[in-house]
Residue, then its C-alpha position, 0 to 999 in steps of 0.5 A: m221781330d224787328r221790322l225794318k224801318k225805310q228812310g228819306f223823304t217824303l214828297v212834301e218834305l221834298i216840296v218844301v225844300v225846292i220852295v225855300i231853295g227857290i225863294l232864296a234864290t229870288v232874292a239872291v240873284p239880283q243882289y248878286l247880279k247889282a254886286t257885279e255892277r258895282a265892281k264893273l263900275g268900280k273897275a271902270r272909274n278906276a280905268m277913268a283915273l288912269i287915263a286922266q293921270g296919262e291926260k295929266l302927263y301928256r299934257a305937262d310934256l306937250d302942252t296940250y290934252i289929247a284926243t282918244g279913239v274908242d279902246t285906242t288909250n294905251t296907243t295914244l297915252g301909253a307912253y305915260v300910263e301903261l293902258a293896254d289892260v285898260d283898251a282891252d276890257p271886255d266890259w267897258t269901250y274908253q275914249v277922251g274927248g273935248a280935248s284942248a290945251t285946258a279942259f278933256t273927258v273920259t267917257a266909259t260906256r258898258t257893253g252889257g250888262s244891265n246897263n248895257g249903253e249907259s255912260i259915266t264921264l270923269n271931266q280934268a278937274g276930277t268931275w264925275n258924271l254918273a247919272g243914268f247909271t244905276p248900279 
């Protein structure tokens, strides 16, 4: 007589699978978080380049750069470059300071994540300062 074989997993097999998944998650999650921070840094750098472009167009028109408050760049420079999405960015705040006839500095400050409160800057010469930001 043919005996029916029981099919299934033993407790040891299930524990091994859970341990392997745990090890993979321990490696994957920090790498995922770093990748998302790098992507958000790229988004900020792109937005800051758009703000700088708007500043340069503003200066070409009015012979001076202009300061903007936190998240008011579209209000100030929107006639030159579309910045509504920049002002609505949930990950960063943007502002332009130190504006004069010859200089400006765009500052982006992180509003969440592992780099919360860290800032990056871009000046009129195209010089980036990423000090303190570690994606």
